[in-house]
C-alpha positions as a Markdown table, in Angstrom:
| # | Residue | x | y | z |
|---|---|---|---|---|
| 1 | Met | 35.2 | 38.4 | -6.3 |
| 2 | Tyr | 31.6 | 38.0 | -7.4 |
| 3 | Ile | 32.4 | 35.6 | -10.3 |
| 4 | Cys | 34.3 | 33.3 | -7.9 |
| 5 | Cys | 31.4 | 33.2 | -5.4 |
| 6 | Phe | 29.0 | 32.6 | -8.3 |
| 7 | Arg | 31.1 | 29.6 | -9.5 |
| 8 | Ile | 31.3 | 28.2 | -6.0 |
| 9 | Thr | 27.5 | 28.6 | -5.4 |
| 10 | Lys | 26.8 | 27.1 | -8.8 |
| 11 | Ser | 29.0 | 24.1 | -8.1 |
| 12 | Ile | 27.3 | 23.6 | -4.8 |
| 13 | Ile | 23.9 | 23.7 | -6.4 |
| 14 | Tyr | 24.9 | 21.2 | -9.0 |
| 15 | Ala | 26.3 | 18.9 | -6.2 |
| 16 | Leu | 23.0 | 19.2 | -4.2 |
| 17 | Glu | 20.9 | 18.5 | -7.4 |
| 18 | Asp | 23.0 | 15.4 | -8.1 |
| 19 | Leu | 22.6 | 14.3 | -4.5 |
| 20 | Leu | 18.9 | 14.8 | -4.7 |
| 21 | Arg | 18.6 | 12.8 | -7.9 |
| 22 | Lys | 20.6 | 9.8 | -6.4 |
| 23 | Ser | 18.5 | 10.0 | -3.3 |
| 24 | Lys | 15.2 | 9.9 | -5.2 |
| 25 | Ala | 16.5 | 6.9 | -7.3 |
| 26 | Glu | 17.5 | 5.0 | -4.1 |
| 27 | Val | 14.1 | 5.6 | -2.6 |
| 28 | Phe | 12.4 | 4.5 | -5.8 |
| 29 | Glu | 14.4 | 1.3 | -6.0 |
| 30 | Lys | 13.7 | 0.4 | -2.4 |
| 31 | Glu | 10.0 | 0.8 | -3.0 |
| 32 | Leu | 10.0 | -1.0 | -6.3 |
| 33 | Tyr | 8.8 | -4.6 | -6.1 |
| 34 | Pro | 7.5 | -7.1 | -8.7 |
| 35 | Leu | 3.8 | -7.6 | -9.1 |
| 36 | Ser | 2.4 | -11.0 | -8.4 |
| 37 | Leu | 0.7 | -12.9 | -11.1 |
| 38 | Glu | -2.7 | -12.0 | -9.5 |
| 39 | Gln | -1.8 | -8.3 | -9.4 |
| 40 | Leu | -0.8 | -8.2 | -13.0 |
| 41 | Asn | -3.9 | -10.0 | -14.1 |
| 42 | Ala | -6.0 | -7.5 | -12.1 |
| 43 | Glu | -4.2 | -4.6 | -13.7 |
| 44 | Val | -4.7 | -5.9 | -17.2 |
| 45 | Asp | -8.3 | -6.7 | -16.5 |
| 46 | Lys | -9.0 | -3.2 | -15.3 |
| 47 | Ala | -7.2 | -1.7 | -18.3 |
| 48 | Leu | -9.3 | -3.8 | -20.6 |
| 49 | Asp | -12.5 | -2.9 | -18.8 |
| 50 | Asp | -11.5 | 0.9 | -19.0 |
| 51 | Glu | -11.0 | 0.5 | -22.7 |
| 52 | Arg | -14.3 | -1.3 | -23.3 |
| 53 | Asn | -16.1 | 1.5 | -21.4 |
| 54 | Asn | -14.3 | 4.4 | -23.1 |
| 55 | Arg | -12.6 | 5.5 | -19.9 |
| 56 | Leu | -9.3 | 6.3 | -21.7 |
| 57 | Ile | -7.8 | 9.8 | -22.3 |
| 58 | Gly | -5.7 | 10.1 | -25.4 |
| 59 | Ala | -2.2 | 11.7 | -25.3 |
| 60 | Glu | -3.0 | 14.3 | -27.9 |
| 61 | Tyr | -5.9 | 15.4 | -25.7 |
| 62 | Leu | -3.6 | 15.7 | -22.7 |
| 63 | Lys | -1.0 | 17.6 | -24.7 |
| 64 | Asn | -3.7 | 20.1 | -25.9 |
| 65 | Lys | -4.9 | 20.7 | -22.3 |
| 66 | Ile | -1.3 | 21.4 | -21.2 |
| 67 | Arg | -0.8 | 23.8 | -24.1 |
| 68 | Gln | -3.9 | 25.6 | -23.2 |
| 69 | Arg | -2.7 | 26.0 | -19.5 |
| 70 | Glu | 0.6 | 27.2 | -20.7 |
| 71 | Leu | -1.1 | 29.9 | -22.8 |
| 72 | Ser | -3.4 | 31.1 | -20.1 |
């Protein structure tokens, strides 16, 4: 009895998760639009300025911070 209910519940959860994933993808695609050339150039200029002024954070640094939080 309980095993049967568990399987039904589990299949419902999987179906809802799948629906949620598809819904998120649809929303993302609707909000996705190409950058204009001016927007792209502005993003590149900002990134280059950040690099010149040492406003970058390395991936290794971020990984270490995440590991520290997990251990706390």
